[in-house]
C-alpha positions, 0 to 999 in steps of 0.5 A: 515909805520905809523910814531909812535908806538901805544899802545893796551889794552884789558880788558879780563875775567881773565886778562888785556893785553897791547902791545906796537907795532912799526910802522912796527907791531913789538911787542916791549913790552907786559904786563899782569895783572891778575884778577878774576871775581866775582860770587856773586850768581849762574849764576852771573858773575861780575867785578868792573869796577874800575879794568879796568881803574886801570889795563890800567893805570898800563899797560901803565905805564909799557909799556912806562917805561924808555922812548922808542918810541913816542906813537901816538895813543891808541887802546882799546878792551874788553870782552863783551857784558857787562852791566856797568850802571852809573849815570849822573856823570859816577859813576858806580851804581854796578859791571858790569854784564858780557857777555854770561857766566852770565846767570841771565836773564832767567826770562826776556828773557822769558818775552821779548820773550813773549811781543815782539815775538821771531821771530821779535826780530830775524828779527830785531836784527839778534840774539835771546835772550840768555845769551849773550843779554845785553838788557835782563840783563839791564831788569834784573837790573830793575826788581831786583835792582829798586833803582839802575835802577832808577838812571842809566843814561848811559851804558858802556862796557870795551872798552867804559869805557876806552874811557870815561876815556881817552877822555871824549867822550861817545860813543859805536861801532856798533858791541857792540851795535849789542850785546845788544839785543833787543835794536839795529836794525841791519838792520837800524844800529841804537838803535831801539826806540820803544824797548829801550823806553820799556826796558830802557827809562831813559838811555842816550844810547851812540852815535854810531861809528865804531870800528876803528873811532877815539872816541876822544883824550887823555885829560890832566888829563888822560895824567897825570894819565897814562903818555900817550901824551895829544892829541893823538887819541883813537879808539872807540874800540870794543869787544875782539873777534872782535879785535882778528879777526882783528889782524890776518886779518880775516874779509873778507867774508868767513873767520872764526876766532877761538879765543882760550882763557878762552872761545872759540869764532868763528866769521865768516864773511858773505856777508849779514844778516844771522840769526840762532836761535842757533848763533848770528848774529852781525854787524861787527867791520868794516863798511859794514861787518856783522858776524855770531858768536858762542861762548863756555862758557868755553875752557881754563877755563876748562884747567885752572881749571884742572891744579889747581885741579891737583897740578898746573903743568906747561902748558908745562908739561900738554901738553906733558902729553896730547900728550902722552895720544894720540887720544881719551884720552884713552877712555874719553869723555868730555862735556865742558859745566862747565858754561852752554853752549852758541852756538849751545846748548843755555842751561844755565842749561848744566853742564860738564860731564866726561864719561868713567873714570876709576882708571887708567886714568891720569892727562894727559888723563883728559887734553886731553879730555878737549882739544878734548871737545873744538874741538868737540864743535868747530866742532858743531859750525862750523856745525851750521854755515854752516847749515844756509848758512855760507860758510867758505873758511879760518880759522885763529886761534888766542889767547894764546891757539895757543901756543904749537901746540897740541890744534890747531892740535886737532881742525884741526883733529876734524874739518878737517879744515886747520888753519892759525897761524899768526906771532903774536897771542897775540890777541885783544890788538894787534888788538886794536893797529892795528886799532890805527896805521890805524888812523895814516897811511896806515896799513894792518894786512897781512903786520903787521902780516903775516902767520907764519904756517898752521895747517893741519889735520892728516887724521888717527887722523880725522878718529878716531875723526869722530867716537868720534864726534858722541859719543860727540853729543849723550852725551848731550841729554843722560845726559841732564835731569840728569844734569839739575836736578843737576844744579837746586840743585846748584841754590837753 
């Protein structure tokens, strides 16, 4: 057991979350700060980095209010890969450009593929260029905001920005760097000088460390602003999905983590470099690990949209209505591509489709269809992973969407996969806390966070979903021309 409590904070798409965790892994306190992203133009998704630091301080002050156990280390994580450019004095030059939900860099992707070669990029970087590639978004700033780019000297993501504010260190973890395609060489595990010189010659790219390594210690100024003890260590941190995988012990070869959140994310740990055009191949959060990853552009974002659209009922009421709707949502079928789609479709011009609507359909049917659409998307990603050699031996679910049980059951029924749900599924903030605790002593996820339940597929539901999945796969190509034309009108 470690000698002190630890704090973990995660900066997410729709909220920031913080946890205070005891030496044995017990969740002592948690706090949330909700926020919104900015969408200044079609396909553009941004956030002011000042919010990240303000919310971090607010969360820590709440977690440590009225005394409590002594805090011995801090863990950080955040959405990513993001692009926050600052000048040499660490003053942000523009709002941060967010991860794959921001689809602005299509022209830069085409140009870079033409110049560098799509296959060469994939061979060196592990992943092809897509809306997830942070390097292409840096190129977008150079093209579209040259005055800003001329002043840019440093690159941050949410976790590394918190590290800088807390410790003064300018570092980035290897995993986050591996999603800056095409700037990082996933074979050499370092920045690739020829392509960094081409895309961002004046950026001082950060030194690289592993996610669980100490980046530095809390400075006196950061202690004054946050109430944290000066001198305690802060981990380097990483992207939220990888911290979530660590929080539930899903980082051994054969593991697949499913992150139920605003977006759905999948992280599969593989024994060596494995690439695929429709997926992301990344360096893992821990030394020596590699992953094959997928991510849907929306999941919880669609259910939240439906909730607001239908009078903002409680989620418990919506889940009951969706459960009453039954398998197949009374003949509704949805494509969950409401913000384009990432893997394995890789189509920023994709859009949401709801097929089969009648006047008799209810709010519960729509909500059920949204949950099922996400499950179909998970199956599509799993099939893509296995088609290139992935070997999924265990599935571990994590995130806010695991509460209530219906969503995880639908995913197990659609995919035919059993899922583990751990005792604590709060997600990335808990994973950051775990890494922080590992700086202080010998700690394992299995000891801290044991399995709470196993979600087993229901054979009858699985049989019915097998037929519906075929219709789901047919629906995208059948509607693609129409939705692309509509997307073009939306982007005028």
